[in-house]
N, C-alpha and C positions, 0 to 999 in steps of 0.2 A: 565368821570364817567361811561358811558355805557360800554366802553371797559373793565373796572374793574368788571363789572357785568355779563360778559359772563360766561357760555353759556345761562343763563336765559334771557338775553336781546338781543339774536341773531336777532330776527325779527326787532325790533326797530333800533338796531345798523345797520342792513343792509339798512333800509330805510334812515337813516341819511347819510350813505356813499353815497347812490345814490343822495340824495339831494345836497350834497357837490360837486358832480361831474356832475353838469349841471341840475340835477332834471328833467330828461326827461319825467317822468310821472306826474309831477306836484303835488308833495307831500308836506305836511307841518307838523310841530310838535306842539302838544298842551301839555302843562305841567301845573301843579298846581302852580309852582313857578320856578324861574331860577336864578342862575345856580344850586342851591341846591334843586332840585325837589324831590318829593316823589312818584309821578306818572306821566307817560308820555304816550302819544298816537301818533302814526304816522297815518296820514289820508290823503286822496286825497283832493286837493283844490276843492272848490265848482264848479268852472267852469269845472273841470275834471269829477267830479261825477255828470254828467248831465242826465244820464239815471237812473231813480229811480229803475229800475228792474235789473240792471247790478251788480251782486254780484262779478264778476271778477274785475271790476273797483272800486267798492265801498268796498275796503278792508282796514281794520284797523289792526294795530299791537299795542299790549299793553305791558307795563312793569311797575312794581311798587316796591318801598321800603316799602310803607305803604299801606296795603290793603284797609283801610277805605278811605284814600285819593283817591285811584284809583276808589273805588266805587262811590264817589262823582263826580269824573271826568267823568266817563262813563254815569252817570245819568244826567249830565249837558247837556241841549239841544244844547248848542253851541259846545260841544266836539264830540258828535255822532249824526248824522242825522237819527233820528228814523222814519222818514217818508219814508225812502228808504229801499229796500232790501240791506243787507250788510253782511259782515263777519268780525269777530273780532278774532284775533289769537295771540298766545303767548305761552311761555313755563313755565308758573307758574300755580299752582292749582287755584289761585284766578281769573284767566282769565275766567275759566269755571263758578266758583261760582258766580261772580258778573254778568256775562252775563245772567245766569239763573234768578237771582233776577231781573235784569233790564227788561228781557222779560216779567216777571209777572207784574211788575209795569207799564211798557209802553204798556202792552197788545198787544204784538207782538209775532208771532210764533217763535219758537226756536228749532234748530236742531244741537246738538253738534256732532262733529267727532274728534277723536284723532288719532295721528300718533306717531310713534317712531322717535325721533330725533337722528341723528348721526353726529359726528364732527370728522374731520381728522386733527391731529396736523401738519402733514408734507406730503402734496400730492406727493412730489418727491419720497417718500418711498413706494408708491403703487406698486403692482406687475407689471411686464412688460409682454406684450403679443405680439406676432408677428401677422401681418395681411397678408392677401393674396397678392401676387404680383399684382401691379397695383392699389391697394387700397391706398387712401391718406386721411389724416386728413384735414379738412377744416372747414369753418364756414357756418352757415345756412343763407338763404336769403328769401326775401318775396315770391319767387316762391314756397317755400316749406311749406307755411302756411297751405294749405289744407291737406297736408299729416300729419302734426302735429295734426290738429284739428280732423281728422278722427281716429287717433290712440290713442289719449289721452282719458282716461276713463271718464274725466269730460268735454270733448269737444263735438263736434258734432252739435253745434248751432252757430248762428251768433255772439252772444256776446263772446263766447269762442274764436271764430276765430279772432275777433277784439282784444281781450286780447293777444292772441298768436302773432298776427302781431306786436303789440306794443313791446312785449318782444323781438322778433327777431330784430326789428328795433333799440332798445335802449340798450340791455344788451348783455354780452358775451354769445356766443353759441359755440358748437363744434359738428361736425358730421364726420362720416367716409363714404367716397364716394367709390363706387365700380368702376370697370374698365370703366363703361359707364358714370361715373360722377353722379350717383344717390345715395342719402343718404340711408345707410342700418342700421345705428345706430347713436343716437344723444342724447344730453343733453343740457339744457339751464339754465341760471340763472334767477330767478324771481324778482318780485318787492321788496322783502325783502332780497335779496342777497342769497337765498337758491338755491341749485342745484336741479333740478327736471325735470319733463316732459321727463324723460329718456325712450327710447324705442329702441328696436332692432327688425328689421323685422324677423318673425318666421324662415325663411329659413337660416338665418345667426346667429342663436343663438348657444350657446355652444362653441364658439370660443374665448371668452374673449373680444369681441369687445366692450361690454358695459363698461368694466373696462378701456379699451384703451381710449374711448371717455371721460369718467368721469374723468380719471386721467389728460388728457390734459386740460379739462375745469377747474379742481380744481387748477392745477399749474398756469394757466393763471389768475384766479380770486384771488388766494392766493397771487401771486406776486403783484397784484394791491391793496392789503391790506384787502381783504375780508376773513373772516373765511370760511373754507371749510366745509359746513354743508348742510344737507338735511333731508327730512322727508320720512318715509316709512310706508305704511299702515300695520296695525297689521296682516292682513291675507296674506300679500305678503311675505311668508316665503322664497321664492327663492331670492328675492332682499335682505332680511335681511341677509341671508347666504353670498350673494355676497358682501355686505357691510363689514361684519366681516372678510371675506377672504382678503379684500383690506385694512384691519387694521383701519377701521372707529371705533371710540369709541362710545359706547352706552351711550346716555344721557337721561335716564328716570328713575324715582324713584320707581314707584309702578305700572308698567304696565298701564292698561287703566285708573285706578283711578288717576294717576298723571297728565293726560292730557298734557303730553309733546307734544308740537306742536299741541295744540288744535285749531280747527277751529270751530267757533260758527256762525251759519247762522241765520239771522233774515229776516223778510219780511216787505215790505213797508205797511204802513197804508193807508187808503183811506177814503174819505168822505162817508157819508151814502147815502141811496137812494133805489131804487127798485132793483130787481134782476140784478146783474152785475157781470162782470168778475173780479177776483182777482188772481194774480199769486203768491201765498204765498211761503214762504221758511220755511222748518222745519216742526215741528208738528203744528197741528191746535191749540192745547192747551195741554200742558204737562199733566194736570190733567184729561183729557178726552180721552186719547188714548184708554182706555179699550173699549169704544163704537165706536171709530172712526178709527178702524184699516184700513179700505179700503181707506178712504180719506187721512189718514196719509201716507199710502204707496204711494198713487198717488202723494202727495206733495213731498215726498222724491225723487221720480223719476223725477218730474218736476225740482227739484233743481239740479239734477245730469245730466243735458243735455237734459232732456225731450225727450227721443228718440222716444216715441210714439205720441208726439204732443198732450198732455193733457192740460186742463185749468181748473180753479176753478171758480165757480159761487156761489155767496152768496147773501143773502137778504140785508145785510149792512156790513160795515167794519169799525173798527176792531171788534166791538161787535156784531158779527153775531149770528143769531138764527137758521139758516139753511144753509147748504152748500152742493154743488154737485161737484164732479170731473167728467169731461166729455171730450170726444175727440173733438178736434177742427173740424170745418166744413170740412176743406180740407182733414182731416184724415178719417172722417166718410163719405166716398164717395160712399160706397156700401150700398144701402138701405136695403139689405137683410142680412147683415153681423152682427149677434148678438155677435160675438167674438170681433170685432173692435168697435161696437157701445155699449160700456159698460160704465155705469155710477155707481158711488159710492156715497151714501148719508149718511148724519149725521145731527142731529138736537138737539137743546136745547128746541125748541118750535115746537110741532107737527103741529099746525095750520099754522105756518109760513112755515114749510117744505112743507105742502100740497099746499100752494099758490105757492111756488117755483116750485114744480113739475108740477103743472097745467099751469104754465106760458109757452107760446109757445117758448119764448126765452131761457128757461132753458133746456127743453127736446124736442127733435125733434120727435114728435109723428107721423110723416109720415114715419118713418123708423122702421124696426125691431130693437129692442134694449133690453138690460137687465139692470135693476137697482138693486143694491145690497147694503147690509149693515147689521150691527149687532144690529139693534133695531126693535122692533115689528112694529113700525109705518112705516117702509119701506114697509112691506107687505100691511098694511092697506091702505096707501095712493096710492100705485100702483094699488090695486084692485079698489079703487074709481076712480082713473084716467082712468083706462081701460074702466069703464062703461061710464064715461063722454065723453071720447074721442072716444068711440066705436072702441076700438082696442082689439085684443085677449090678454088674460092674462093667464100665466102659471107659478104658483109659485113653488119653490123648496126650501127646507131648509136643512142646514148642521149643524153639530156640529163643533164649533170652539175650537181649542186647542192652548195653549200658553206655550212656554218653557222659564223659567227665565234665564237659563245659559246653552247654548248648549254644553259647554266644559264638563259638568257633565253627558252627555249622555253616555250610556254603550259603551264599546270597543268590537269590534269583529275582529278576524283575517280573512284575505282573502287568497285565494289559491295562491301558489307561481306563480309569473309571472303576477298576476293581479295587476293593478295599478289604482289609482284615476286620473281622468282627467276632462276635460270639454267637453260638447257637441258642435258640429259644424253643419254647414248647411247640411252636408252629412247625418246627422242622422234624419233630419226632417221627412222623410217618415216613418221611424220606429216609431217615436213618434206619428205620425198621425194615423198609423195603430193600435197602442196599446192603445191609449187614448179612454176611453168610450164615450167621446163627440166629437171624431174626425171622420175622414173618408171623409171629404168634402174638397173642395178647399178653403173655408173660414177658416176652422179649420187649414188646412195646412199653410195658410198664417199667421194666428195668431201664431202658434207654431214657424214658421220661424222667426217671429219678436221677440218672447220670447228668442229664442236661440241666436239671433244676438245682442239683446239689454241688456239682464239681466243675472245675475249670474246663472250658471248651474254647476252641478257636475254629473259625471257618473263613473262607475267602468268598466274598460276595461279588457277583457280576454287576454290570451296570444297571440291571433291573432289580438289584438287591436280593437275588436268589443265590443260595450257597452252591458252589461248584466243587469245593474241596473242603474237608473238615477232619478234625481229630478231637477226641475227648479223653479225659482221665477217668479211670474206673474206680470201683470200690476199694481196691488195694493199692491205689496210687500209680498204677501202670498207665502208660499212654497207649491208646489203641483206637479201635473202631475207625481207623483212618480210611478215607475213601475219596476218590476224585471221579467226577462224572466222566464217562468215556470220551466225550467230545473235547474235554479239556486236559487230557493226559499228554505227557511228553513235554510239558512246559515248566516243570519244576514246582508246580503249585503244591504238590504234596509236601515237598521240603519246606516251602514257605510257611505252610500251616503248621507242620510238625515243629519247626524251629520256634515259631511264635509261642506255641503252647508249652514247649519245653523250657523256654526262658521264663515264662510266667510261673510254671510249677516249681522250677529249680530255685527261683528267687524266694518262693514261699517255703523252701526247706525240703521239698520232695526230691529224691533221687530221680534222675531222668532215665527211665528204663521202659522196656516194652517187650512183647513176645511176637514172634513171627512163625507161621506154620512151616513145616519142613518142605512142603511142595511149593511154597510161594517164593520162587527163586528171584523174581523181579524185585519184590520187596526186600529180600535179603541183600541184593546188590545195592539197592537204593540206600538201605540202612548203613552199609559199610562206607558208601561214598559220603555219607553225612558225618562220618567220624565216630559212629557207634562202635563199641567193642563187643565182640561175641564172647559170652560167658561160657565156661566149660560145662556147667550143670544144666541139664534140660529142665524146662518148666513142665511139671507134671499136673495134669488135670484129670481127676478120677471122678467120673459121673456114676452115681448110683440111682438109677431110674428105670422104670418099666415103660416110660413114655417115649 
């Protein structure tokens, strides 16, 4: 029955194939009835899903003939473990709709991400490419896990490494080895039979190696009875073109709204108590994003590998009244670094937030730090705390702007030979010199982390040098925008800001940023781009003697 329901049932179908072939990851199937089911979920067995915070292992796939029956199945405590961080995915609109409803009912955070799904009917017909002499096709092994973990956009942490190690150990893989026997391009099959985790080292791109590897893997898995399919991020235009050139068929109905290949992230609940750590997934609460931009952005980054080592502290869970995003102790190792020692706050109850901020375990008052957020109480409580803790207090406020749809931003042409690109480590000194808050070793280190860990966009001139740029920060805000003086007045700032906004918005981040009160030129530019001015000021409270 599942095979007849392809491509909508691709993820569950892949899980069933893996179960029937030894079930190496310990999956099981839950259905409303059998064999004439109306809704079905593939999930990890309880003994496998032993880490409540591991969204890589706690992965579910859903499919339905009847949406109401699927809704009942998802809300059944025995079908989905709502005390864990998890992800539920599938290729039907209802996967998103029911997950959103379930998040509200179960009072768990929710963060949806969508991808474009591609299916290839006959991998043998993919294009042929020649490889350099001495290069050979091979399979990956456990010695290459660290390489995969470092290059995967969703990797970089211990749980992602464990997940990738399991994939390499249990499922088909393919890689291209250079003359020294080192992998330069690779692709692997995941838990649900999808092809993914594809990557080619930068110095070997443009030679068709990605197609060589993916064709070899697709032929291998297709011959074993697996559909040849995979998912591509909406902002990954290069991979989309590559898929289409290789004759992959597009399987998506209405772009983002169809949620083809949706992945819905949820977070584990926890018992109540005093101020404590919670590592949530997704939004803190979908209806409260307008005031919780900073914490929301921190949570999204935590869920995507947590490259800067952040954690969440709340008064209680899941019905919190106050919440702080803060760097872990091992990250906040420089007592004078206000860039690294950055906190973001949000509250439903100001008195509870006050208690949380004054709790020694929630804020390290022995360090220089900054606490920020979009509520008046952020300023008020920080001022009180400074007096009680006898630490310096320097408040600054900004105007916050939000854009509902970055694709509707104005278009500008650029000079011939200019091209959009991303920033890299060689540009950090330029950013540090031109940023109004830069010029120190701490600011340089901060900017280097931003460039390394988060999305960036820049416009390169004909010599390949950046003339305009923008980056995303620790809390998901777009900022650090700058255009070299000799290139201003041409709309380059808008070109760069639009490209970055489309990229981050497609990845699930709200498109927002902050502008100084005295920066009237940027305020006018932001409004011309279609941004909406929010009523609440963005408060930044710095506690530092430096």
